[in-house]
N, C-alpha and C positions, 0 to 999 in steps of 0.2 A: 483762461485757459480751459476749454470744455473739458466738462467730468462727464464720465462714463458710469452707470450704474452695472451692477451685477447681469440685470435685464438687457441693458443696451449692450453690454459684452457677449452675452449669450445670442441674441438674435443677430448679430454682426457675426458670428461663427458659424449661425446656420448660413448666412449669405454671402459666406466666404469673405467677408472683409469688403465687397462691393463698394461700399458705400466710404469707405477709409481713403482720404486723400493720399496720393503717392508721395513718397519722399522727395523724389525728384521727376522731372518729367521724361518722357521718353519719345524724344522728338525724331524726325527724319533728318538726314544729313542734308545741310544746305550746300549749293554747288559751291560756295567759295567761303572761306573765314580768314580773318587776319592771323590768328595763329592756330594750328592743330597741335593738341598734345597726345602722344601715341602711347597708350599705357593708363588703365582706369585704376591702377593701384593706388595706395595712400601718396606716394611722393606725386603722380602723374596730377591726382586732385587737388593737392596742396599746391603745385605749380600753377593750375588753373584758376584756382580760388585766389592766390596772391596776386596773380596777375590782374585780374578783376578788382581785388579790392584795394591794393598798394598801388598798382600803375594805371588803372582805369579804363583797361581793355573790357570791351566788350562783345566782341565778334569772336568767341572763342569756342572750340569743340575739342571734349574728349574722347577719344575714340577707344573703345576695349573690346579685344578678340573676345571675351568671355561674359562674365558678370562683375558687377563692382566686388571687388573684395574677394574674388575667386581665384588671386594669384598668389603671389607670395606674401601678401599684405594679411591675408588670412591663414598662411602656414608658416608661422613663427613664434617663438617664445615670449615676445611683448616686452623685454628687457628695455629700460631707458636709462641711460647714463652719458656722463660726459668727462669720464676721467681717463682720458685717452692722453700718450705722452708727448706728443709734438706740440707745440702751439699751433702749428696750422690745424692741425684736425680738433684738438681740444677746444680751439675758439670757435670752430664749426659747431662742435656736437655741442656746446655752452649755450650757442644762439638756439639753437634745437629746444635745449632743457628749456630756455627762459619761457620759450613758446610754447612748449609741454604745458609749465605752470600755470598760464592762462588760457590756453586752447579750448576748455569747455564751456567758457565764460564768451568768449572771441565766436566760437561756431553754434553758441545756443543749443550744444549736445553733449549729453555726460560720455566723454572718451574713458570714464574710470579709472584717470590716473591715479595711481596710487605711489606714493612717495615712501616708502617703505624701506629702501636702503639696498646696497647691493656690498657685499663682502667678496674681495678676491684675495682666497687664500695664497699664503706661502707656504711652503714645505722644505726648503732648504735656505741654506745660509744665501744663497744666490739668489732666492727668491725673494728674500728679503732685502737684500740691496736693492735690487729693479723695483719693489715695493715702495722703499723710502726713496728711491731716486724718482718715480713718479707720481709721488705724493708732493714732493718739494717743486716738481715742475708744475702741478694741478694750482698749487696754492701760489705760485709766481704769477700766474694767469687768472688769479681771482677765482678759482674753481674750489669747492669745498673739497677736503679729503683729508683724512686721517690715518694714521698708524694705528692699528690696536692689535692687542697681546692675544696668546690663545685663551688667557686667563677671562679676558672682557668677550672673548667670542663665545667661550661656554656660557658665561651667565647671561648673555642676549640670546643664546641659540642651545636651550639646555638638551636637545636630541643629538646633537652633532658630536663625534667621537674624535676626543683632545686627549688621547691618551698616546705618551711618547712611546709606548709598544705598539702604537698603529703603525701600520706599512708604510704610510706616508704622514708621518705625524706634523702635525700642523703649529707652526711655530710662530704665527700672527697671519696680519691681512691687511689690504688697505680696504678704507670703509667710505663711500659716497651716499652720507644720509639723504639727501636732494633725489637720489636716484630711485627706480624703482619698477612698477610695471604699468601697463594702460591695457585697456580692451582693444585688441587690433579690429574686430567688425567695426565696433563704433568709430573708429578713427576714419575707417572709409566712408562709414555712412555719414557721419558729421561734415567731413569736408565736400561729399558728392552734394548733400542739403544745402550746405551753405555756398557752394559755387553754382549749383542750380539756381537758387535766389539771385546771384548777381547776372543771371543771363548767360551762363556757361550752358551750352548743351552737350549733354552726356550722351553718348551714343553707343551702346551695348551690342554684342554679338555683329561688330562689324572689324574684321581683321585686316590688317594691312598689309599689303602682297607685294606693293611696290611705291619707291619713294621717286616721283619725277622732279627733273633736273631741266634746266637750259641755262646756256650760257654762264655754268658754275655758279647756279644758284637754284635752290630749291623751289619748284612751283605747285607742289602738292603732293597727294599719295593716291595711290590706287587700293582699293578695300574691296573686300565681298559685297558691298553694297554701292560699289562705284566707285567713278573719280570723282575727289574731293581738292580743290584748289585752296592753296594759301601760299600767304608771303613768308610764314615763317613755321616751322616745324620742329616740336621740342620731343624726342623720344625719350620715353622713361619706362622700359620693360624690362624689368630684374629677371634674371635668368635667360635672357633673350636678345641682349643690346647686340651680340655679334650678328646675329641674323640679319637684324636690322640694319646694320651697317653695312654689311653685304649688299642689300639694296642699293646703297650709294654709293657702291664699289670701294669703301672704306675698310680699313683692316684695325682692329682695338687689340691692344696687350691685354685680353681677357681668357678665362678659363671660366668654364660652367662646370659647377660639380652639385649632385643632389646633397642635400642637408636634412637630416632628420630630426624629428624630436616624437615625442609620444607622454601620454596622461594616464594618471592611475585612476583607478577607483576613487570615487569622492569618500574622502574621511574627514573628520572632527580637526581643526585647527592646531597644526602642529608648528608651522612655521611662518613666521609673519614678516620675513626678509628674504632676500634673495642671495644665494650662496653660489660663486663660481671657483673652479679649480682647474688651473692648466696642468698641474702635474698629474691629476687622477682623471682630466680631461672629461668633466661633467660640470653641469651647472643645475639648480632646481630652484624653484620657487613653489607656493601654493596659491592656485585660484581662489577665488569668492567662492566659488560651488564646491570648494573642497578638493579638487583633483591636484595631485603633484605635478606639476608641468615640470618636464626634464628633456634637457638638450645636450648635444655634445658635438664633436666634431664632424668636417664634411666627410663625405664616402670619397675614396683617393682617387675613382676613376672620372673621368668626364663624360657629362650627360645632361640632357634635358627632361629626363623621367621625374616625375614628381613621388617617387619611392626608392628607397636606397635599400643596401644589404642589410642580412639579418645579424651579420657580424659587429655591424657597427653599433648596432641595438644591443648586443650582447655585452659590448665594451663599455658603453655607456651605464648598463646597469651595474655591471661590475663597480665602476667609478662611485657610484651613488650609494651602493652599498659599502665601500670604502669609508666614505664619511660619515653615513649615517645607518650604522648596522640594524636599527631597531625598525628600518624600513624594510627589511629583506623579505617579508611574506606580504606584503601588499602587491595587490595583483594590477595590471596593467590594464586600461579600458582600450586604449586604442593609439596608432601610430599614426603618421604623415610625413612628406617628404615636402621641400620645395626646394626651389633653384637658385642657387646664388652664384653671382658672377664674381669671379676674386681678379683684381689686378696684380702685379708684380710686387707692389709696395703695401698692398691691403687696405690702401685709400680707394676713394671713388674718383672718376672722371666726371666732373660738373663743366663743360667746356663746348664753347662755339666750336665746329667742324670744318675743315676746307673747305666744303661747299656752302655757299654764302645761303644765310638763313635755316641752316639746319644745326642743330644743338642737340647733345647728348648729356644723359644724365645717368649714369650706370657705374659698374666695378665696386658697388657696396660692402660685397661678402655677406658676411652676417651682422654688419653693422646697418643694416638699412633701414630698421622700423624707427631704432632710437633716433633716427636722424629725419624722421618723415616731414615734421615742420619746419625744420629749418632748411634741408634741401628744397622743399617747395620754394622757402621765401626767396634763397639766393638763385636757385636756378629761374625763378620769373623777374627776378631782375635782371639778370643775363639775356634773357630773352626780350625783354620790354626794351632794354636800352642797348642791346648789342654788345655787351662789356660785361666781364664779370663783376662781380660785387668783389671788395677786398676779402671778403671769407671765402669765398671760391676761386680767386684767381690763382692760390697754388695748386689747385687740382686741375689744372689746364692740361689737355691732352698733350701737349708739346714736353712736358716732364719729362717723357719716355725718350725723346731725343735731346734733351739737356742735360739729362742724369739729376734733375732736381728732385729727386724720388723723398717720398715722405713715409719712413719705413715703420708702420704700425702693428707689425706681426705680435709683437708682443702684447701691446695693450689691447690690441683687436679681441684678445682673450681666447678662448678654447677652440675656436673653428680653423684659425689657419696663423 
């Protein structure tokens, strides 16, 4: 490993780091690829990486309309967990969790995955019945989960309000100890660098404006940097899936909503886990920099804006203060918004399309970040073999015709 002295770092600062190697190349688009992945977020980059690593594909391009990590990958609250209710969803997220646990080593890039645990609070007898049901379902599927009491929660999180006189008294919670958080930017950078090392062309500032078809099959894409031919096209554009589907004259059962989050000023460590609550509609963790990372539900209206309404922020902070009155005087530093695609059953679409050679991975709602490696892994399999992996077969588009939905509104937590 090359070492840099203080003088070397200073010299490179004055030279604007001109001598530092790029983390990934910036190639011009080739006329043709075997596979084009539309969307340079975590899921798209993971798909390209696993296509190259697991399936030996080499002539791959990832086309991104902006810059790597500039979309929803860099606009989330970084929570990773696999404690979903239904077997189909929980096994998919558990595959992702297993990949998370070795991801830094696999990519040779520190994604700062911290398994600090996630608590899902219960505030009523019905909440606790639902928690016990979900914990039981998780254990049957080999996923770590346990029910904890209010006293156990207070011991682990001293600053939380467990008073019986609280507006929403805490009766208990589910706890997944293997769950936690990761650094969203690092995930995008790590997958981008690793994919590039395997020969994947990562083409930024290249917006797709059309999907070309002939005789019922995809033949390539039109972009702001010209036409690019391809035998297969995988679309992974969180927040804009319906826009890309329209280009292929497809209609997806998806709504797009703004989703907001915010962080506080940095402070000394006070919270070493993740706390989520459906009832008060908020969730919180503390970053390595000391900021409190706070999120809640989607804005009610449909839209593609990366900002939302002030009343949602107000409601979010009211929720957090219900749980942590000690934080009432902490100042907020900044807020941001992302765009979430939501399916009617709060589960994603990872599927072949009626157009041959066209595949869509979308509709993750607020569950996208935690699924990043697993999503890319199964989508790569689907594209490479033109058939779904067993883990994503239930998430085929046709489930909305057959009625075989996977209703995860409850376990998808506070956002929907």
